[in-house]
Structure formats: structure tokens, C-alpha cells
C-alpha positions in Angstrom: -14.0 -80.4 -8.7 -17.4 -80.8 -10.6 -17.9 -83.9 -12.6 -17.1 -82.7 -16.1 -16.0 -84.8 -19.2 -12.3 -86.0 -19.1 -10.4 -84.4 -21.6 -8.4 -87.4 -22.9 -4.5 -87.6 -23.4 -3.1 -88.3 -26.8 -0.2 -90.3 -25.4 0.8 -93.7 -27.0 1.5 -96.2 -24.1 3.1 -99.4 -24.8 1.8 -102.3 -22.6 3.9 -105.2 -22.6 3.3 -108.6 -21.1 0.0 -107.6 -19.1 -1.1 -110.2 -16.6 -4.9 -109.5 -15.6 -7.2 -111.4 -13.1 -10.3 -109.5 -12.9 -13.7 -110.5 -12.1 -17.0 -108.6 -11.2 -19.7 -109.7 -9.0 -23.3 -108.2 -8.1 -21.4 -106.6 -5.1 -17.8 -105.6 -6.0 -15.3 -105.7 -8.5 -12.1 -107.7 -7.8 -8.5 -107.5 -8.7 -5.9 -109.8 -8.4 -3.2 -109.3 -11.3 -1.7 -106.4 -12.9 -4.2 -103.7 -14.2 -3.5 -100.6 -16.1 -5.8 -97.7 -16.9 -4.6 -96.0 -20.1 -4.2 -92.1 -20.5 -5.0 -92.1 -24.3 -8.8 -93.6 -24.6 -11.9 -93.7 -22.5 -11.7 -96.9 -21.8 -8.8 -99.6 -21.4 -9.2 -103.2 -22.2 -9.9 -103.9 -18.6 -11.9 -101.1 -16.9 -14.0 -98.5 -18.4 -13.0 -95.0 -17.4 -16.1 -95.0 -15.5 -15.0 -97.9 -13.4 -17.7 -98.3 -10.8 -19.0 -94.8 -11.6 -22.5 -95.9 -12.5 -22.6 -99.3 -10.6 -21.7 -98.2 -6.9 -19.8 -101.5 -6.5 -17.0 -101.8 -3.9 -13.6 -102.1 -4.9 -11.6 -104.9 -3.6 -7.6 -105.2 -4.8 -6.2 -108.4 -3.7 -2.8 -108.9 -2.0 -1.4 -109.8 -5.2 -3.1 -107.1 -7.5 -1.5 -104.3 -8.8 -3.4 -100.8 -10.0 -1.7 -98.7 -12.2 -3.6 -95.7 -13.1 -2.6 -93.2 -15.7 -6.1 -92.5 -16.9 -9.1 -91.7 -14.4 -10.8 -93.9 -12.2 -13.9 -93.2 -10.3 -14.7 -95.2 -7.0 -18.3 -94.9 -6.3 -18.3 -97.8 -3.6 -16.1 -99.1 -0.8 -12.2 -99.1 -1.5 -10.3 -101.8 -0.2 -6.5 -102.3 -1.4 -4.7 -105.1 -0.1 -2.1 -104.9 -2.9 -0.8 -102.1 -4.6 -2.2 -98.6 -6.1 -0.2 -96.2 -7.8 0.6 -94.6 -11.4 3.3 -94.7 -13.6 5.6 -91.5 -12.8 7.7 -92.3 -16.1 5.1 -91.0 -18.6 5.8 -87.3 -19.4 2.1 -86.7 -19.2 -0.6 -88.4 -17.4 -3.9 -87.1 -15.9 -3.8 -90.2 -13.2 -7.0 -89.1 -11.5 -8.8 -90.8 -8.7 -12.3 -89.9 -7.9 -14.2 -90.9 -4.7 -17.9 -90.2 -5.6 -20.1 -92.5 -3.9 -23.7 -91.3 -2.7 -23.3 -93.1 0.4 -20.5 -93.5 2.9 -17.5 -95.0 1.7 -15.0 -97.0 3.5 -11.0 -96.7 2.3 -9.3 -99.7 3.9 -6.8 -102.4 3.3 -3.1 -103.4 4.2 -1.7 -102.4 0.8 0.0 -99.4 -0.5 -2.1 -96.5 -2.0 -0.4 -93.8 -3.8 -2.6 -91.5 -5.6 -1.2 -88.7 -8.0 -4.4 -86.5 -7.9 -7.4 -87.5 -6.1 -10.7 -85.8 -5.7 -13.5 -86.3 -2.8 -16.6 -85.4 -4.0 -19.1 -88.0 -2.3 -21.1 -88.1 0.8 -18.6 -89.0 3.5 -15.4 -91.1 4.1 -14.2 -93.3 6.7 -10.4 -93.6 6.3 -8.8 -97.1 7.5 -5.7 -97.1 6.1 -2.6 -94.5 4.9 -3.2 -92.9 1.8 -0.2 -91.2 0.0 -0.7 -88.1 -2.1 1.7 -86.9 -4.7 0.4 -84.0 -6.2 -3.2 -82.7 -5.3 -6.1 -83.3 -3.3 -9.2 -81.7 -4.4 -11.8 -81.3 -1.1 -15.3 -81.0 -3.0 -17.8 -82.7 -0.6 -17.6 -85.3 2.0 -15.6 -85.1 5.5 -12.8 -87.6 5.5 -12.8 -89.2 8.9 -9.5 -91.0 10.1 -10.0 -94.3 12.4 -7.7 -93.2 15.4 -6.6 -95.6 17.8 -4.8 -92.8 19.7 -5.3 -89.0 20.6 -1.8 -88.4 19.6 -0.1 -91.2 17.8 -1.0 -90.7 13.6 -2.5 -93.8 12.1 -4.9 -94.3 9.0 -3.7 -90.7 7.8 -3.4 -88.5 4.7 0.3 -88.4 4.0 1.2 -85.3 1.7 4.3 -85.9 0.0 7.1 -83.4 -0.8 5.6 -80.8 -3.2 1.7 -81.9 -2.8 -0.9 -79.5 -2.2 -4.7 -79.3 -2.0 -7.6 -77.1 -2.8 -11.2 -76.1 -1.8 -11.1 -77.4 2.2 -14.0 -76.1 3.8 -16.6 -77.1 6.4 -17.9 -79.5 3.7 -15.0 -81.3 3.0 -11.8 -81.7 5.3 -9.5 -84.6 7.3 -11.0 -85.2 10.4 -7.8 -87.1 11.7 -3.9 -86.7 10.9 -2.7 -85.1 8.1 1.4 -85.9 7.7 3.2 -83.3 5.4 7.0 -84.2 4.2 9.3 -81.5 2.6 10.6 -78.0 3.0 7.8 -75.8 2.0 5.6 -74.0 4.3 2.1 -75.9 4.6 -1.3 -75.4 6.1 -2.9 -78.8 7.0 -6.5 -79.4 5.9 -8.1 -80.5 9.1 -11.1 -79.9 11.2 -13.4 -81.5 13.8 -17.1 -81.6 14.8 -18.2 -80.5 11.4 -15.9 -77.4 11.3 -12.7 -76.8 9.0 -10.2 -75.5 11.4 -6.8 -75.2 9.5 -3.1 -74.9 11.3 0.0 -74.0 9.3 3.8 -74.3 9.9 6.5 -72.5 8.1 9.0 -74.1 5.8 11.1 -76.7 7.5 14.7 -76.6 6.6 15.1 -79.9 5.0 13.2 -81.9 2.3 13.1 -84.9 4.6 11.5 -83.4 7.8 8.2 -85.0 8.4 5.4 -83.0 10.6 1.9 -84.3 11.3 -1.4 -82.3 12.9 -4.8 -82.7 13.6 -7.7 -80.7 15.2 -9.9 -81.3 18.0 -13.1 -79.3 18.8 -13.2 -80.2 22.6 -12.4 -78.7 26.1 -8.3 -79.4 26.4 -9.2 -80.3 29.9 -11.5 -82.9 29.0 -8.4 -84.8 28.3 -6.1 -83.8 30.9 -4.7 -80.7 29.3 -5.9 -78.9 32.4 -6.4 -75.3 31.5 -6.0 -73.8 35.1 -2.2 -75.3 34.9 -0.4 -72.5 33.2 2.8 -70.7 33.3 3.2 -66.8 34.1 2.2 -64.8 31.4 -0.8 -67.3 30.0 -4.2 -65.5 30.5 -7.5 -67.5 29.6 -7.0 -70.6 27.9 -9.4 -71.8 25.2 -11.9 -73.9 26.4 -13.2 -74.7 23.1 -10.3 -76.3 20.9 -7.1 -77.6 20.6 -4.4 -78.9 17.7 -1.8 -81.6 17.9 1.1 -80.8 15.7 4.1 -83.0 15.9 7.4 -83.3 14.2 8.0 -86.8 13.4 11.3 -86.8 11.6 14.0 -83.9 11.4 15.3 -81.3 13.7 13.5 -78.0 12.0 11.9 -75.6 14.1 9.6 -74.0 11.9 7.0 -71.3 13.4 3.2 -72.6 13.9 0.1 -70.5 12.9 -3.2 -71.4 14.5 -6.5 -69.9 13.3 -9.8 -68.6 15.1 -13.5 -68.3 14.1 -15.3 -67.3 16.9 -18.6 -67.7 14.8 -18.0 -71.2 14.6 -15.6 -72.9 17.3 -13.4 -70.6 18.9 -13.4 -69.1 22.4 -13.7 -64.9 22.3 -10.6 -63.1 21.2 -9.4 -59.9 22.6 -9.8 -56.9 20.2 -6.3 -55.9 20.5 -4.7 -59.0 18.6 -1.4 -58.3 20.4 -3.2 -59.8 23.6 -3.7 -63.2 21.6 -0.9 -65.7 21.9 0.0 -69.5 21.0 0.1 -71.7 24.2 1.8 -75.4 24.3 1.0 -78.0 26.7 4.7 -78.9 28.0 3.5 -82.1 30.0 2.5 -80.2 33.3 1.2 -77.1 32.2 0.4 -74.5 29.4 3.3 -72.5 28.7 3.7 -69.4 26.4 4.8 -69.8 22.9 4.2 -65.9 22.2 2.9 -64.0 19.0 5.2 -62.5 16.5 2.2 -61.7 14.0 -1.6 -62.0 13.4 -4.0 -61.5 10.9 -7.9 -60.7 10.8 -9.9 -59.4 13.5 -11.5 -60.6 16.7 -14.0 -62.5 15.1 -11.8 -64.5 12.7 -8.2 -64.6 12.3 -4.6 -66.1 12.8 -1.8 -65.9 15.0 1.9 -67.0 14.2 4.6 -67.9 16.8 8.2 -69.0 17.1 7.7 -72.4 19.1 9.9 -73.9 21.3 8.9 -77.4 20.9 5.8 -79.4 19.4 2.7 -81.3 20.7 -0.8 -79.9 22.0 -1.3 -76.3 21.3 -4.3 -74.0 21.5 -4.9 -70.2 21.8 -4.7 -68.2 24.9 -5.1 -64.6 26.1 -1.9 -62.6 27.4 -1.7 -61.5 30.8 -2.1 -57.6 30.2 0.2 -56.5 33.5 3.4 -57.2 34.7 3.8 -57.5 38.4 7.1 -57.6 39.9 6.7 -59.4 43.6 9.2 -58.5 46.6 11.5 -61.3 47.2 12.9 -63.1 50.5 15.9 -64.9 50.7 17.8 -66.7 53.5 21.4 -68.1 53.1 24.5 -68.5 55.4 27.6 -66.6 55.2 30.5 -67.7 52.9 28.2 -69.2 50.4 26.5 -68.2 47.3 22.6 -68.0 46.6 21.3 -69.3 43.4 17.6 -68.3 42.5 15.4 -66.7 40.7 13.2 -63.3 41.1 11.0 -64.3 38.4 9.4 -67.4 40.1 6.6 -65.1 41.8 6.4 -62.3 39.2 3.5 -62.1 36.9 4.3 -61.8 33.2 2.8 -61.3 30.1 3.4 -63.1 26.6 6.3 -62.9 24.8 9.6 -61.9 25.8 9.9 -60.3 29.5 13.2 -58.9 30.7 14.5 -58.7 34.1 17.4 -56.3 35.4 18.7 -55.1 38.5 18.5 -51.5 39.2 20.1 -51.1 42.6 23.1 -53.3 43.5 23.6 -54.9 47.1 25.7 -53.2 49.3 27.4 -56.3 51.1 28.2 -58.6 48.1 28.0 -59.2 44.5 25.2 -59.8 42.1 24.7 -61.4 38.7 21.0 -61.2 37.2 20.1 -62.7 34.0 17.3 -61.5 31.6 15.1 -64.4 32.6 15.4 -63.4 36.0 17.9 -66.0 37.4 20.3 -64.6 40.2 23.5 -65.3 41.8 24.3 -63.6 44.6 27.6 -63.8 46.7 28.0 -61.9 50.0 31.4 -60.4 51.1 34.0 -62.7 52.7 32.7 -63.4 56.2 30.1 -61.0 56.3 26.5 -61.6 58.1 23.4 -59.6 58.3 20.9 -58.2 55.6 21.7 -57.1 52.1 19.3 -56.2 49.5 19.0 -55.2 45.7 16.2 -53.7 43.5 15.2 -54.9 39.8 12.9 -54.1 37.2 10.7 -56.4 35.0 9.8 -55.2 31.4 7.7 -57.0 29.0 7.6 -56.7 25.2 5.0 -54.1 25.3 6.8 -51.6 27.4 4.7 -52.3 30.4 7.5 -52.5 33.7 7.1 -52.9 37.6 9.6 -53.1 40.0 10.4 -55.1 43.2 13.0 -55.4 45.9 14.8 -58.5 47.0 16.0 -58.6 50.8 18.6 -61.2 51.7 19.4 -62.5 55.2 22.9 -63.7 55.8 23.2 -65.8 58.9 26.4 -66.6 60.6 28.0 -69.5 59.7 28.5 -70.4 63.5 24.9 -71.2 63.8 25.5 -74.3 61.6 29.2 -75.2 61.7 32.4 -74.6 63.4 35.4 -74.8 61.5 38.5 -74.3 63.6 42.4 -75.1 63.3 45.1 -74.8 65.9 48.7 -75.9 65.9 50.9 -77.7 68.6 54.2 -76.3 69.7 57.2 -77.2 67.3 59.2 -79.9 68.8 63.1 -79.4 67.9 64.7 -82.6 66.4 68.5 -83.7 66.7 68.8 -82.9 62.9 67.6 -79.4 63.3 64.3 -79.8 62.1 60.9 -79.3 63.9 57.7 -81.5 64.1 54.2 -80.3 64.8 50.8 -81.2 64.6 48.0 -78.8 62.9 44.3 -79.8 64.6 41.4 -79.1 62.2 38.1 -79.3 64.1 34.7 -79.5 62.4 31.4 -79.4 64.6 28.0 -79.9 63.0 25.9 -77.7 65.4 22.4 -78.4 63.7 20.1 -81.5 64.0 20.7 -82.5 60.0 23.8 -84.0 58.6 26.2 -82.0 56.4 27.0 -84.0 53.0 29.9 -83.8 50.6 32.1 -82.1 53.2 35.4 -81.1 51.8 38.7 -79.8 53.3 41.7 -78.6 51.6 45.0 -77.3 53.3 47.7 -76.0 50.6 50.9 -76.0 52.9 52.9 -74.5 49.9 51.4 -71.5 50.6 52.4 -71.5 54.4 55.9 -72.7 54.0 57.8 -70.3 51.9 61.4 -70.9 50.6 63.8 -71.4 52.1 61.3 -73.6 54.4 60.8 -77.2 53.4 58.1 -79.6 55.0 57.0 -83.2 54.7 53.7 -84.7 55.5 54.2 -87.6 57.9 50.7 -88.4 58.8 47.3 -87.6 58.5 44.4 -89.2 60.3 40.6 -88.4 60.8 37.7 -89.1 62.9 34.0 -90.2 62.6 32.3 -89.7 59.0 35.6 -88.0 57.9 37.6 -90.1 55.6 41.3 -89.2 55.7 42.9 -88.7 52.1 46.1 -91.1 52.2 47.5 -89.2 49.4 47.4 -85.8 51.1 51.1 -84.1 50.8 50.1 -80.4 51.3 51.4 -79.4 47.8 50.2 -81.7 44.9 47.4 -83.2 46.6 45.7 -80.7 49.1 42.3 -82.4 49.5 42.4 -83.7 53.2 39.3 -86.0 52.8 37.8 -88.3 50.4 34.6 -87.4 48.7 32.2 -89.6 50.9 33.1 -87.6 54.0 30.4 -86.1 55.9 29.1 -84.7 59.3 26.6 -86.4 61.4 24.1 -84.2 63.2 25.1 -82.7 66.3 28.6 -84.0 66.0 32.2 -82.8 66.3 35.0 -84.7 64.2 38.5 -83.7 63.3 41.6 -84.0 60.9 45.2 -84.1 62.2 48.1 -83.6 60.0 51.7 -84.2 61.3 54.7 -82.4 59.9 58.3 -82.3 59.8 59.5 -79.0 59.0 63.0 -77.9 58.2 63.3 -74.1 58.8 66.8 -73.5 56.8 67.4 -70.6 59.8 64.4 -69.3 59.1 63.1 -67.9 62.7 59.6 -66.5 63.0 56.0 -66.7 62.4 54.0 -69.0 59.6 50.4 -68.6 59.3 47.9 -71.5 58.0 44.1 -71.7 57.0 42.4 -74.6 55.5 39.3 -74.3 53.5 35.8 -76.2 53.9 33.2 -76.8 51.4 30.0 -78.6 52.2 26.1 -79.0 51.6 24.2 -77.8 54.6 20.7 -78.8 54.2 18.3 -76.3 52.5 20.9 -73.6 52.9 22.8 -75.1 50.1 26.6 -75.4 49.4 29.1 -73.5 51.7 32.4 -73.0 50.0 35.6 -71.5 50.5 35.1 -71.1 54.3 38.2 -70.5 56.1 39.3 -72.0 59.3 39.4 -70.1 62.4 41.8 -70.2 65.4 40.2 -68.6 68.6 44.1 -68.8 70.0 45.2 -66.5 67.5 44.3 -63.2 70.0 46.4 -60.6 67.7 44.5 -61.0 64.5 41.5 -58.9 63.8 40.3 -61.0 61.0 36.8 -62.5 61.6 38.2 -65.7 60.6 41.6 -65.7 62.2 44.6 -67.7 60.7 46.6 -70.2 62.9 49.9 -69.0 63.9 52.7 -71.0 64.5 56.5 -69.6 65.6 59.6 -71.2 64.6 62.0 -70.8 67.2 65.9 -69.8 66.7 68.0 -72.8 66.6 71.6 -72.6 67.5 72.5 -75.7 69.5 71.0 -77.8 72.1 73.1 -80.3 73.9 71.6 -82.5 76.5 73.2 -83.0 79.9 72.7 -86.6 80.3 71.4 -89.7 78.3 70.9 -93.7 79.0 72.5 -96.0 76.2 70.3 -99.2 77.7 68.9 -100.4 74.5 65.6 -99.7 75.7 64.6 -97.7 72.4 64.6 -94.3 74.6 67.3 -92.0 74.6 69.8 -94.5 73.9 71.9 -92.0 71.5 73.4 -88.6 72.7 71.6 -86.4 70.4 72.6 -82.7 69.7 70.1 -80.7 68.3 71.5 -78.2 66.1 70.5 -76.1 62.6 70.8 -78.0 59.5 73.4 -76.2 57.9 76.1 -76.8 61.0 78.3 -79.6 61.0 79.6 -81.1 64.4 82.9 -82.3 66.0 82.5 -84.2 69.5 85.0 -85.3 72.2 84.3 -86.7 75.4 86.8 -87.2 78.3 86.8 -89.0 81.3 87.3 -87.6 84.9 91.0 -88.1 84.6 91.1 -85.9 81.3 91.3 -89.3 79.0 89.8 -88.8 75.8 87.3 -91.9 75.6 85.3 -91.0 72.4 86.0 -88.6 69.4 84.0 -87.7 66.1 85.0 -84.9 63.7 81.3 -85.4 61.8 79.4 -86.2 64.6 75.7 -87.3 63.4 74.2 -88.1 66.9 75.4 -91.7 66.4 77.2 -92.1 70.2 75.8 -94.8 72.0 78.0 -94.7 75.0 80.7 -96.8 73.8 84.4 -95.5 73.4 86.8 -95.1 70.6 90.5 -95.3 70.4 91.9 -98.0 73.1 88.4 -98.3 74.3 87.0 -98.7 70.8 83.7 -100.5 71.1 83.5 -100.9 75.0 80.7 -99.9 76.7 81.9 -96.9 79.0 81.1 -97.1 82.5 78.4 -95.1 84.3 79.6 -91.7 85.5 80.0 -88.0 84.5 82.1 -87.2 81.5 83.2 -83.9 80.0 82.5 -83.0 76.6 83.8 -80.5 73.7 81.5 -79.5 70.8 83.0 -78.1 68.0 80.4 -76.3 65.1 81.4 -75.3 61.5 78.8 -73.1 59.5 78.7 -74.6 56.2 78.5 -71.6 54.3 79.8 -68.9 56.3 82.6 -71.5 58.0 82.6 -69.8 61.3 83.7 -72.0 63.8 82.3 -72.1 67.7 83.4 -74.0 70.8 80.8 -75.5 73.5 81.7 -77.6 76.7 80.2 -79.0 79.4 79.5 -82.2 81.7 77.2 -85.4 80.7 75.9 -87.9 82.8 76.0 -91.5 81.3 73.5 -93.7 82.9 72.5 -97.1 82.0 
């Protein structure tokens, strides 16, 4: 803004109780009281309208000083505000103009609060050593404002543009060399530069008025400060070695687009003639990633590019890789597991949106492919061998390339053996059977298998009317048995801490009591294994195999147990000598049959009788021999059975040897 005569505003301002402490020396002017610059006269009772304009004196506002400028003030020397500099916002009309117009370098510093309504920089140069707030307008006429920054990325001594404020006339002759902070929900172009060049950057309108963004520009090779240009993601071509911007979101969660500019006649690296090959890139902490290109302006000499960014931080310009290349992939996995990966990792992509999709599906499994190249492949149950699929990679410009992925599915037996077998059912006196399931896990590799889980849902084995109960569960080695296992509500055989050491075989043993309720025939059982096998990853839903089941054609053969027919089993001897073994005369029978039992000696005399026998005869007599131990010898018995449902009656007889 050229120096011009101030148009005086005719506003009546009543000032009450003004306390002023003001002094002038040969080197500067000092204020420590309340000082007002009026909008309705060319000078106030305190300061002339040309305060410092002619003298070039430094200005110091003390810690108790208050400057309220609703007129116009020129600062031609250094400016130090340790108190408060602002204006009265309650006036309906006010110019509130502040001019920095020194003929030599001016320093703007202090520990106080500095708020300008309209400020014009029209001097030689400016060293900014405190934050200054702009409520309405900055006019950049001459003199670069260089901010004293203690950190490359942390804003200090910044120009803070409040909501609704704007700027004029920024150019190579006058801009902010440091951070400019913007508050509000309007689009904004930051008046920033470095190295003697004005190099603006912009953001679209944030979502809310309280969002705050900061930006600065550096005319330097990003690699010189650790943002290595050769560390870049797929799709990023040549990264600029001339310049970069820092754009930060300091408050809020909006994600407005970012606009960067180029001017190859001044600072920028060369730009492709095809502006669709220009893109915004961002340093993500380890590499440059593409933020894309949604629109451009200008030409290869000077212009701008806008991108819908996914984050904020360090930005610069880069070219787009001009051709997509899909590269064949090789994967190795183990059967009965799932493969999670990405075909995109070795492909070459261009900027913007790239899309992956399968064109030929695998023959021996199922495939899910995401548009970003992520895949999940699951081979058919128990399949091992090779499988493959093909896919196509397409970029935003319609370029495409195809490749083939080949998967080798190795047999699980090369890593792990998971077997299960059962003992023979043993008939109990109450018509139930007991037997054991043995589950053997063998790690046949030199690395451990972690996170081992085995589930066995026995409710799927014993259908009605069969009932069962788990009477014991034990495990060996690093397998830790789950004491809550019941085969129905709790089907995990092991605790979570279970594992298999390298080249180790461990086992789990389940003991059962099964009541067949007259069921006769075969039952089939398989447990399921889950675990993490080294680099092959997670193996899940691997069924146990029973090599003893030679009649099965399945790859993973279930364990077969035959429940025999039960009618009655009457022993021919017992030894009631109280040694805890064979002390009772136990007649095994179906659970839905009741017994009557009579015993006679060699002379035909009945020595024991029980019309509802519960396997409790211990060799003592009844009747006249009640409670007496019967002598050793051979006795004759008669057993009667009554079916509880059909009421069918049967008789059995024979001889018993009693020996104590």
C-alpha cells in the first residue's frame, strides 16, 4: 500500500479515565500505561498520527503498557511489545491501521500480545520474533518477513491469521518466510516463501470455524533434512529436489484438499508437459507416498496441482510413473490353512487410483481379492499341490497389466501330524461303556508350533439316545489340558498357553463314560487343530486323522468306535475278600433292564435273594443266613430280567464259584 494521506474518520470517541505514562528518548519511545490512538483527528493527545514515522525511533511497550489503535500508527524502528497492542472492536467505524515502514531492517519482538486489525509491511525487511495476530488484512508491499524458527516443523514466531482475515499483494518482494497459521472454515492460500521467492500453497475450506492449519515453504532439497527422495512408494516417479512445503493441521479433524504450486523459472524442478503426470506427494515418516492429482492449472512452466490428501505434514511435487506393471507372484502355504497377502507389493503403479481384480479364478480353492490388491486364498479341504489365478492391474488413466499368481500348497504331514484313535469300549455293570480317545500331536519340524488349540465337540458324536460324560482329561509336554472340558459346552481341550516344541510328540487323553440306551453300532469322532506354524502362518480347522480306520476313503479319516450289543453278562466267579477287587458280584446288562437274582447251595437251599438286584451281593446270605459269609464253593444262580418298556421277561441260570 503506497503511502498516502490518511482519510480521517469523523467518529466521536469518548475516552474516560485514561492513564498514560509515555516517554521519548533519543533512541526510542516507551509506553507503560494506557495509550489510545483516535480515529477522528490527525493526532491524539498522546501520539501524533505519524508516531515514529519521521524519527525512525524504536518502540517499546512495557509489560504494563496497553496500546489501543483505532487510528493509524507508523512504526519505523524496531517494535517490542511486552504488554498489549490491539484495537477497540466495539467502534462501528475505525481504520485501525498499523504500518511497518522502516528504511532499515526492523525487528518485531516481545513477550506480550500483539493484535493488528489492518497491517501494512512497506519497509526494508522484518525479523519476526513473536507471534502476531491479524484480524482483518495484511498488505504485503515490500520487505520479506523472516520468522525466527527454532524447529523445522514446529511453528514459532508465526503470523496468525484469525478467522475471516485475508492478505493482499504478496510477491517475491514481500511474503512470510516462516509459518503462517490460519483459523477458520474458508479456503486459504498461505502467503509463504523462502530463498527470496514467493511460493504459496493452499487448502480448501475446512469443515468448522475452529479448525487451525499452519504452513511454511522451504527452497531446499528434501533429502538434505532426511526426507530422502529415493524412498518412495509405488506410483511415485521423480520427487522434486528443489523445494518442499510443511502443511500441518494443528487443531480439528477436517481433511481439506491441498494445492501446491510450481514455477520452473524460479524454484521448481521440471514439470511434465502432460499435467496429469504431476502429483502431490507426502512424506509418511519413512517414504514419499502419492496423494494424487484431482485438478491442475497453468502449464509446464507455472501452475498448480490439487490433491485430496490422506494426511498432513511434509509435501512436495513429483511425477507420476507412466506405466503400470503387474509382476507374477509366488506363494507357499500349508494345506488346510488360509493365505493372506497382497499381489500389489511387487507391482509398479501410477499415481491416483489403481485397481486390482481377478480375471481367472483358482481351480482348487477360493479367492477373495480387494481392489487394493489384498488377497485371501483358502485351498479346498485337505488339498495339496499347486493352484493359480490371474489378475489385472488398472490405473486411473486406463493403463492395465496382467500377471499370474502361483500357490504351492504343501502337505501338512511335512510339518505336523494330528492323529486320533480310541480304545475298545469296556462294558460296566450298569450297562454303560467306558473308553478313551487318544489325540496325538507331532511337530516334525525344527521350529516350535505356537498357539496350539484342539477342539472336540462330542455332542456331534453321540446322537440321541446315547448320553455321555467326560470323566478325565490329561495332556503331556507343553500341552495344557483344560479342566473345564466337557465335550458339549466347553469343547476346547487345551488352555491358550499350549504349544508344541520342535521335533516333539505330545498327546491329549479323554476318558468317557457312555450310556448307549440300547444303541448298537458305530460312532465317528474327529477333533480340530489350530496353531501357528512359523512362516507358514495360522493353520486352522485341521481335522484329526485315524490311520486305523482302513474302511474310510477320506483324506483325514475319522476315528471309528463300535458300541456292541448288550443283553446280559453274568460272571462265573467272584472273590468277596474285601481287597477292593471283584468284591461284588456284578451282572452287566442294558440300562433299561431290571434284574431279580437268586442263589442256591449244592443242596438246593436258597441262600440269597434280591428281586431288584443292583450288583450289591458281597457273598453274604439272606433269609436264615442273613449277614453271614457264605462258605467258599460252587453255587447255582437264577437271574430274571424285565425290560422296563416292553416288560418282556427272560430267565438265565448257571453256576458261580465263590472264593475268598
